C-alpha positions in Angstrom: 18.6 -9.6 35.2 20.9 -6.6 34.4 18.8 -3.4 34.1 15.9 -5.0 35.9 14.0 -1.8 36.6 13.1 -1.2 32.9 9.4 -1.7 32.4 9.8 -4.6 30.1 12.4 -6.3 32.2 10.3 -6.0 35.4 7.3 -7.4 33.5 9.4 -10.3 32.3 10.7 -10.8 35.8 7.2 -11.1 37.1 6.4 -13.7 34.4 9.5 -15.8 35.2 9.3 -15.5 39.0 7.2 -18.6 39.5 9.7 -20.7 37.6 13.1 -19.4 38.7 15.0 -17.7 41.5 15.6 -14.2 40.2 17.9 -11.4 41.3 18.6 -8.1 39.5 20.7 -5.0 39.3 20.2 -1.4 38.1 21.1 2.2 38.9 19.9 3.9 42.0 17.3 6.0 40.2 13.8 5.4 41.5 11.2 4.0 39.1 7.6 2.8 39.7 9.0 -0.7 39.1 10.9 -0.5 42.4 7.6 -1.1 44.2 6.6 -3.9 41.9 9.9 -5.7 42.4 9.7 -5.2 46.1 6.2 -6.8 46.1 7.6 -9.7 44.1 10.4 -10.0 46.7 13.1 -9.9 44.0 16.4 -8.6 45.4 17.7 -5.6 43.5 21.2 -4.2 43.9 23.3 -1.5 42.3 25.5 -2.4 39.4 28.6 -4.1 40.7 30.7 -6.9 39.2 30.9 -8.7 42.5 27.3 -9.8 42.1 28.2 -12.0 39.1 29.2 -15.5 40.3 29.3 -19.0 38.9 26.1 -19.8 40.8 24.2 -17.9 38.2 22.6 -20.1 35.5 21.7 -17.3 33.1 21.8 -13.5 32.6 19.1 -11.5 30.9 20.2 -7.9 30.1 18.3 -4.8 29.1 19.1 -3.3 25.7 20.0 -0.1 27.5 23.2 -1.7 28.6 26.0 -3.1 26.4 28.8 -5.5 27.1 30.8 -2.5 28.4 28.8 -2.9 31.6 31.0 -4.3 34.4 28.5 -7.1 35.3 28.2 -8.2 31.7 32.0 -8.2 31.3 32.4 -10.4 34.3 29.6 -12.8 33.1 31.4 -13.1 29.8 34.7 -13.9 31.5 33.1 -16.5 33.6 31.3 -18.1 30.7 27.8 -17.5 32.1 25.1 -17.6 29.3 23.7 -14.2 28.4 20.7 -13.1 26.3 19.1 -9.7 25.7 15.6 -9.0 26.9 14.0 -9.3 23.5 15.3 -12.9 23.1 14.1 -13.8 26.5 10.7 -12.4 25.9 10.5 -14.3 22.6 11.2 -17.6 24.3 8.2 -17.0 26.6 5.9 -15.5 24.0 6.6 -18.1 21.3 5.4 -20.9 23.6 2.0 -19.2 23.9 -0.9 -18.4 21.6 0.6 -15.0 21.1 -1.1 -11.6 20.3 1.5 -9.0 19.4 0.6 -5.3 19.2 2.9 -3.2 17.0 2.9 0.3 15.5 4.6 3.6 15.8 2.0 5.1 18.1 -0.6 3.6 20.5 1.0 0.3 21.3 0.9 0.7 25.1 -2.7 1.9 25.3 -3.9 -0.7 22.8 -2.1 -3.5 24.6 -3.5 -2.5 28.0 -7.0 -2.2 26.6 -6.8 -5.6 25.0 -5.5 -7.1 28.2 -8.3 -5.5 30.2 -11.0 -6.7 27.8 -9.7 -10.3 27.6 -9.5 -10.3 31.4 -13.2 -9.2 31.6 -14.2 -11.8 29.1 -12.7 -14.6 31.2 -9.8 -15.4 28.9 -7.2 -15.1 31.7 -4.3 -14.0 29.5 -0.7 -13.2 30.4 -0.1 -9.6 29.4 3.0 -7.5 29.0 2.6 -3.7 28.7 5.2 -1.0 28.2 3.8 1.1 31.1 2.0 0.7 34.4 -1.6 -0.2 33.9 -3.5 1.9 36.5 -6.1 -0.8 37.4 -3.4 -3.4 37.8 -0.8 -1.3 39.6 1.9 -2.9 37.4 2.7 -3.5 33.7 2.2 -7.2 33.6 -0.6 -9.7 34.2 0.1 -13.4 34.8 -2.7 -15.6 33.4 -3.2 -19.3 33.4 -4.5 -19.7 29.8 -2.4 -20.2 26.6 -3.0 -16.7 25.5 -0.3 -14.0 25.8 -0.6 -10.4 24.8 2.6 -8.4 24.4 3.5 -4.9 23.3 6.2 -5.5 20.6 9.0 -3.0 19.9 10.2 -2.4 16.3 13.4 -0.7 17.5 16.5 -2.8 16.4 14.0 -5.2 14.7 13.3 -6.7 18.0 9.7 -7.7 17.1 11.0 -10.0 14.4 11.9 -12.5 17.2 8.3 -13.0 18.0 6.0 -15.5 16.3 2.5 -14.2 16.9 -0.7 -15.9 15.9 -2.5 -12.6 15.9 -0.8 -9.3 14.9 -2.4 -5.9 15.7 -1.0 -3.0 13.7 -2.0 0.4 14.9 -0.1 2.6 12.5 3.3 3.0 10.7 5.1 6.3 10.7 8.9 6.9 10.5 10.7 6.8 13.9 13.9 5.6 15.5 16.3 7.3 13.0 19.3 6.2 15.0 18.6 2.6 13.8 16.4 3.0 10.8 18.3 5.4 8.5 15.2 6.3 6.4 11.4 5.7 6.2 11.9 2.9 3.7 14.1 0.9 6.1 11.5 1.5 8.9 8.6 0.3 6.7 10.6 -2.7 5.6 10.9 -4.0 9.2 7.1 -4.1 9.4 6.8 -5.7 5.9 9.1 -8.4 7.1 7.1 -9.0 10.2 3.9 -9.3 8.0 5.7 -11.7 5.6 6.5 -14.0 8.6 2.9 -14.3 9.7 1.5 -17.9 9.4 -1.2 -18.6 6.8 -3.6 -19.5 9.5 -2.9 -16.3 11.5 -4.7 -13.0 11.4 -3.7 -9.3 11.2 -5.9 -6.7 12.7 -5.0 -3.3 11.3 -6.1 0.3 10.9 -7.9 0.8 7.6 -5.3 3.3 6.3 -2.9 0.4 6.1 -4.8 -1.5 3.3 -2.3 -0.7 0.6 0.6 -1.6 2.9 -0.9 -5.0 3.8 -2.3 -5.9 0.4 0.2 -8.8 0.1 -0.2 -10.2 3.6 -0.1 -14.0 3.7 -3.0 -14.4 6.0 -6.4 -12.9 6.8 -6.5 -9.2 7.5 -9.3 -7.5 9.4 -9.5 -3.7 9.3 -10.8 -1.3 11.9 -11.1 2.5 12.0 -13.3 5.6 12.4 -15.2 7.4 9.7 -14.4 11.0 8.9 -11.7 13.2 10.3 -9.7 11.2 12.9 -7.2 14.0 13.9 -6.4 13.7 17.6 -8.8 10.7 18.0 -6.1 8.1 18.7 -7.6 6.9 22.0 -10.8 6.0 20.2 -8.8 4.2 17.4 -7.0 2.2 20.1 -10.3 1.2 21.5 -11.5 0.2 18.0 -8.5 -2.0 17.6 -9.1 -3.8 20.9 -12.8 -4.3 20.0 -11.9 -5.7 16.6 -9.8 -8.3 18.3 -12.6 -9.3 20.7 -15.0 -9.5 17.8 -12.6 -11.8 15.9 -12.2 -14.1 18.9 -16.0 -14.2 19.3 -15.9 -13.1 22.9 -18.6 -11.4 24.8 -18.8 -7.9 23.3 -21.0 -6.5 26.0 -18.4 -7.4 28.7 -15.7 -6.0 26.5 -17.4 -2.7 26.0 -18.1 -2.4 29.8 -14.3 -3.1 30.4 -13.4 -0.4 27.8 -15.7 2.1 29.4 -14.1 1.4 32.8 -10.6 1.5 31.4 -8.5 3.7 33.7 -5.4 4.2 31.5 -1.7 3.7 31.9 1.0 5.7 33.5 2.4 8.6 31.5 -0.3 8.5 28.8 -2.1 11.8 29.5 -1.8 11.0 33.2 -3.7 13.5 35.3 -1.9 14.8 38.3 -4.7 17.0 39.6 -8.5 17.1 39.8 -9.7 17.8 36.2 -11.7 20.8 37.5 -8.9 22.5 39.3 -7.9 26.0 38.3 -4.5 24.6 37.3 -4.7 21.2 35.7 -1.5 19.2 35.3 -0.9 16.3 32.9 2.1 14.2 32.2 2.4 12.5 28.7 4.8 10.2 27.1 4.4 11.9 23.7 7.9 12.1 22.1 7.0 12.0 18.3 5.4 15.0 16.5 2.3 13.0 15.7 1.9 12.0 19.3 2.4 15.6 20.5 -0.3 16.9 18.1 -2.7 14.1 19.1 -2.3 14.8 22.9 -2.5 18.5 22.6 -5.6 18.2 20.4 -7.3 16.0 23.0 -6.4 18.6 25.7 -7.7 21.5 23.6 -11.0 19.7 22.9 -11.4 19.1 26.6 -10.3 22.6 27.7 -11.2 24.9 24.8 -10.9 28.2 26.7 -7.9 27.5 28.9 -4.4 28.7 28.5 -2.3 25.5 27.7 1.4 25.4 28.5 3.3 22.5 26.9 6.7 21.5 28.5 8.6 19.3 26.0 11.7 17.3 26.6 13.0 16.0 23.3 14.0 12.3 23.4 17.3 11.3 21.7 19.5 13.5 19.5 18.8 11.5 16.4 15.0 11.8 16.6 15.3 15.6 17.4 17.5 16.2 14.4 15.6 14.0 11.9 12.2 15.2 12.7 13.0 18.8 13.7 10.7 20.5 11.1 7.8 18.2 12.1 8.4 18.9 15.8 8.4 22.6 15.2 4.8 22.5 13.7 3.4 20.1 16.3 2.5 22.5 19.1 -0.4 24.4 17.4 -2.9 23.6 20.2 -0.6 24.9 22.9 -0.6 28.6 23.8 2.9 28.5 25.3 5.8 26.0 24.7 8.8 25.4 26.9 11.6 23.3 25.5 14.1 21.4 27.8 17.5 20.0 26.9 17.5 16.7 25.0 17.1 13.5 27.0 20.0 11.5 25.6 20.2 7.8 24.9 23.1 5.7 26.1 23.2 4.4 22.5 24.1 7.8 21.0 27.2 9.9 21.1 26.6 13.6 21.6 29.7 14.3 19.5 27.9 13.0 16.4 25.3 15.8 16.4 25.3 19.6 16.0 25.8 21.4 19.3 22.8 23.2 20.9 20.3 21.0 19.0 17.5 21.7 21.4 18.1 25.5 21.0 17.9 25.0 17.2 14.5 23.3 17.7 13.3 26.2 19.8 14.3 28.7 17.1 12.6 26.6 14.4 9.4 26.4 16.5 9.4 30.2 16.9 8.8 30.4 13.1 5.3 28.8 13.7 4.5 29.7 17.3 4.5 33.1 19.0 5.2 32.0 22.6 8.2 29.7 22.8 11.1 29.6 25.2 14.1 27.4 26.0 14.7 26.3 29.6 18.3 25.4 30.4 17.3 22.7 32.9 14.3 21.1 34.6 15.0 23.2 37.6 14.7 26.4 35.5 11.4 25.1 34.0 10.1 24.2 37.5 11.0 27.7 38.8 9.3 29.4 35.8 6.1 27.4 36.2 5.9 28.0 39.9 6.3 31.7 39.2 4.0 31.7 36.3 1.2 29.9 38.2 1.5 32.5 41.0 1.3 35.6 38.8 -2.4 35.3 37.8 -4.3 33.4 40.5 -7.6 33.7 38.7 -6.3 32.4 35.3 -7.3 28.8 34.4 -4.4 26.9 33.1 -3.5 23.5 31.7 0.2 22.4 32.0 1.3 19.3 30.2 4.7 17.7 30.5 5.7 15.8 27.3 8.5 13.4 26.5 9.8 9.9 27.0 12.6 11.0 29.5 12.3 12.2 33.0 10.1 15.3 32.4 7.4 13.7 34.6 9.5 14.7 37.6 8.6 18.4 37.0 4.9 17.5 37.3 5.6 15.6 40.5 7.7 18.4 42.0 5.3 21.1 40.9 2.5 19.6 42.9 4.4 17.6 45.5 3.4 19.8 48.5 -0.1 20.6 47.7 -1.8 18.1 45.4 -2.9 14.5 45.3 -2.6 12.6 42.0 -5.6 11.5 40.1 -5.6 9.2 37.2 -7.2 9.9 33.8 -9.2 7.5 31.7 
């Protein structure tokens, strides 16, 4: 498995481990999946073409790596069969009674909630989540039943490889502009997924998608919340999971108990401190304007009188450019905003975008927010925060790291010597 440390790849490795002898390769960067792979006793080495030999029956590779990778080049020369992660997942998923969770936002949390509830109801599902589930200590659960729950990615139309019996749609909002050139193309991917649903299948969707799903070929069950739902995405995710449990006619009491005890997933408003500390530190995966607004709204409701500092690391040049005006207006509930350089994707060429794009975003945000600054590196941001936290020892603060890159390392380094991590629900 080339790029085995990716969360999806590691989860797939865990699912395949009972049926095959697996080895993997990746970079030397440390991820939470290192511990999972070690526990599974799957050997992992650094990328090197020498690891690719004729004794290998098949190679599964992460979409983060192309055939320019030396190991993949060697495999091609030796004629070893290769398939991308999405196809390998589909092979497993399509043999099961599959539940696919799709949508622009909330996929990871909804998938984890559903997996937790089905587990509590005795269904014993296999579950694949896009982040570590705190209560499991990993992002996969291996079950013995025919049910499989999987977070399905719309990027590059990957989710079209899956053949779910149940489709859960959380929401649809334009994203991944490096692949989907406009909102229409993005929406069409979801429409095609819906068109492919079997007539005896079911779609569970947020009520605002009624118009979008009016021509669905199968039963549609809607869920949602009454009134203003701004910032209440965690509650909506729970409603989606409960709607599924209700459809399957499982024990609702057990499901609600499981939902109440749900401990969250890594990097989804993950709490690094005690929630009552003078300085509270969160880490959040939010990398889309809507997600940023939702997370900051939740923090503001929880800490209405505290000074909130948001540290944002934009993810991909294409998203930063396409949604710049939306990003600039997304930080209303923060008192102070720090921008970091863009976390680039290997799929993008920096030369295709205007120089200093992150600085442009900073200036655009200053039109809507009084306290905005650009940090030239994570080290600069860490130094600023350490200095800032020491200036007013009596001030109560909330600091939240935001982004899909490695901004979480600032939270770790900020507290590495003095704090013990705590997980949020």
